[in-house]
N, C-alpha and C positions, 0 to 999 in steps of 0.2 A: 374214458373213451367217448369221443364225440360221435353220436349216432345220427342217422337221418331224422329220427324223431326229435332229437334235441335241436337240430338245425331248423326244422319246421317251426317248433315252438318259439325259438328265438326270433325267427323271421316275423311271426305273427305279433309278438309283443312289440311295444313301442321302442323303436331303435333310437339311439343317440346319434345325431348328425352334427359334426363340428362345423360351426360357422366361424370362419377365420376373420378376425379383425386386425387392428394394428397392434400386433404383439400379444394378442389374447386369443383364446379359443373358447367359445361359449357353446354349451351343449343345447341343441335344438331338439324339440320333441315332435316326432312324426307318428301320428295316431291312425289306427284303422278302426272304422265304424262299420259294423255289419248289421244287416236286418233282412227280414224275409220278404219285404214288400217290393212292388215294382219300382224301378228307378225312374227318375225324371230329371227335372232341373230345379234350380232354387225357386223358380217362379211358377212351374207347372208340374202337375202330377199329384200322387198320393201325398197328403200333407205330412205324413210321418217321414217319408224320404226327404221332403222339403225341409222339415225341421232339422234333420241331421245335417243337411247342406248349409242351412242358416247357421247352425251351431259351429260347423267347421269354418265358415267364412268369418264369423264374428270373433272366434278365439284367435284366429290368425291375425285379424286386424288389431285386436287389443294387445296381443303379444308382440306386435311389430314383426311378424313372421317367424317368431321363435316356436310357435306351435302350429303345425300343419296337420290336416286330417284328410284321409281318403275314404270315400263312401263305397261300400260293397253291398248293393241291393240284391234282391232275389236269392238270398242265402248263397251268393256266389263265392264267398270266402270260406264260410263254415256252414254246415247243414243247420237247419233251423233249430232243432231240439238240442244240438250240441253247443250252442252259443253260450248258454248260461254257465255250464261247467268250464268252458274255455276261459271265460272271464274270471271265474273263481281261481283258476290255476295261473292266471297271468298270461295266458296264451292268446287272448283276444283283449283289445283295449276297451272298446265300447260296443254296445248294441242297444237299439230300440227294441225292447223285447217284451212280449206278453208275459207278465209275471207268473200266471198259473202254469205256463209251460214247464216251469221248474218244479212243479208239484211232486213229480216222481222222485226228485232228488231231495227237496226240502218241502214237505207237505204244508208247512206254515205259509208258503207263498200263495196257496190257493185262496187266501183271504182276498186276493186281487180279483177274483171272480166268484164271489159268494152270492148266489141268486137271491135277489130281494133285499140285500143288505144296504146297497147304495141306491138311492132313488133319484138323485139329481147330480149334475156336474159340480155344483157348488158344494154339496155335501161331500163328494169324493175328494175334491181339492182341499176341503177344510181339514181333512186328515193330516195334512202336512204339518199344521201348526197345533194339532191336538195331541194328547198323550199317545193315541194309536200311531200317529206318524213317527214319534220319537221311538216307540217300541219297535216298529217295523224297520226303521232305518238302522237302529242299533243292532237288531237281529241280523239284518243283511250285511252290515259292516263286519260283524263277527264272522260271517260266512264268506267274506271276501268280495262284497259288492257294495258300490256307492251309488245312491240314487241322485241323479243330476237334474232331471226334468220329470215332474209328475204329469203324466198324461192319462186321462180317463176317457173311455169311449163307451157310449151307449150302443146297443146292438138290436138286431132283429133277426128274422128267420126267412131264409130263401127256401122255397119248396118246389119239388118237381111236379106236385099235384095240388092238393088242397092247402089252404093257409093253416098254419098252426098258430092259433090265437089263444084259446083257453086250454088248460091242461088236458081235457078230454080229447082234444083234436090230435094229440100226439100218439094216441093209442094205436099200436100195430105198425108204427112207422120207424124207420131206421134214421136216427138223428145224430148229428155231430153237435155236442153241447159246448165244448171248449174248456171244461175243467171237470175234475172228478166229482165235485159237488153239484155242478149243473147236470152231469150225467145221472147222479142219484135222483134228482128231481124228475128228470125225464123218464127214468125207469119206473119210478113210483106212479107216473102218469100213464104207464103202459107202453112206452117206447123201448126199442132196443137202441144201443148207442155205439158210436164209433169214436175212437180217440185219435184224432189226426190234427196237425196244424192247419191253420186257415188256408195256407197256400196249396193244400192238397184237397180242399173241398170240391173244387171244380171237377177234377177227374173222378172223384168218388161219386158225385151226382151224375156225371155224364155216363158212367158205366152202370149206374143203378145200384152200386154198393151202398149208397146213401140217398135217402129220400128227401132229407132237409138238413140245412146247416144253420146253426146259430153263430153269428159272428158280428163284428162291429159294422156300422153303416159304411165306414170307409172301405173295409175289406169286401163288403157286399158289392161295392162299386169296382174297386181296383182289381179284384180277381174275376170280374166279368160273370158273376154267378147269374146275372139276368139272362145269359145265353142258354142256361140249362134249367131255368125256373119258370113256373107258371103262376107262382104266387109269392107275395112278399108280406111279411108281418113287420110293420114299421114301428121302431121304438122312438120316433121323433117326439110324440106327445107324452109318453110314459113308457118305462121299460123296467123289467126285472133283471136285465142283463147289462151290467156295467163292468168293464174290464180295466184294470190298472195296467197300463202299457208304457212304462217309463223309459227314458234314456238312462241306461245304467253304465257304470264303468268298473273295470277291475280295480279293486282296492290295492292289489299288489303293484299295479302300474301307477295308480294315483299317488301312492305313498312315496314312490321314488322321484316324483317331480318336485322341483323347488316350490316354495310356498307361494310365490307370486303367480306361478302357473296354475297351481291348485285353485287359488282365489279366482282367477279368470274363468276356469272351467265351471266352478260352482256358480258364479255370478251369471254367466251366460245361460247356463242350464236353467236357472230359476226364472230368468227374464223370458224364456221361450214358453213358459207354461201358459201364458195368455194366448199365444199363437196356437198351441195345442188344443186348448179349449174351443177356440173359435173354429179351427179346422174341423174338429169332431162335430160340433153343432151344425155347421154348414152342411156337412155330409149327411147328417140325420134328415135334413130337408131334401137334399139333392137326390138321395137314394130312391125316394118314391117317384121322382120324375124319371129317373133312369129306367126303373122297372115298368112304369106305366107306358113309356115310349116303346119298350120291348114287348108290350102286350100282356104283361102279367097283372093279375088281380092284386091290388094293394089293400091290406086290411090293417087298420090302426089298433094299437093297444090303448086301453083306458085304465084308470086307477083301480077300478073294481076288479078287472081281470088280472092286473098285476098283483093285487091282493091275494088272489087265488093261488098264484104261483108262489108268493111269499109264504103263505100258510103251509104249503107242502114243504118248502125249503126249511122253515123253522123246525118242523117235526122230523126232518131227515138229515139234510146236508149240514145245517147249523149244529145240530147235536153231535153228528159224527165228527165234524171238524173240531169242535170245541173239546172233544174228549181225546183227541189224538195226542197232543203234548200240552204241557203247562203253558208254553209260549203261545200255541194256537188258541187255547182257552182264554188267555189274557188278551190277545189281539181281537178276538171276537167280542169280548165284553167291552173293550175300549172302543171298537168300531161301532158297536150298538149304541154307545152313549153319545155319538155324534148325530145330532138332529139334522134333518133335511133343511 
């Protein structure tokens, strides 16, 4: 029996559209790409939205129109936290998705925001070609997810009152960390924590439910947290907060595509990694200008302070994560072997 639920699931998956030629019918691929970030254009706006639009344009060009893709920003197609599960089921084609948001479903994904583990963009992007990258991609593929574009982002802290720079600054504050492991570090430092996606930080800070939020430089800008903040801790020079936020695809959808379409998606995804790195680094610099203009106090992080956060993380979050599953323990070991 065909239920409404089945109809919705089928509509969200990549439909086959017949392109009629001279005596032949070729199946074209129409993809839906969802993300939680503000929408813009291919030239302006949040670089993560732009990356999705560039991806869509380039795969359409290379496939000569056989692959089309529509972008759904602001979680307008599927709610933020539901996107990962939807991809695993084949009910959503692609999403540019913060990997640790899937931690409640697959705790191993929290490796994508392990405080103090990644120290530079080059170190994070190096994962792809190191054993940790193969282990992570193999694990995700087994769970129904293909990684197309590796995107890392450094982050900082927006605060309604004083800057949170050193661990002791967090004592007594209500803070959004971004992952279970980051929350453990904050709690050890004396903070209470909130578990919400980055597109909900503004409201939480505006209402006083949250005193400060850790998130990427791009989200600190795009979600206009400068409007509700009096202080910014910048991660431009050094940061203990690096999040893996890749463009992902449903393996169920990917596997149904012809090999030449798969090759196009993989190639374009890889080529956009340089754009992702550039966009993130530019926002690391831009965020301080935005907050200074809004009248906020901007405090930088240095390596010594990052080291204090990392020391807490090693004794708490790293140990807890590594003991969760054999896969988590292996991922942590392999990631720790990748030097900055």
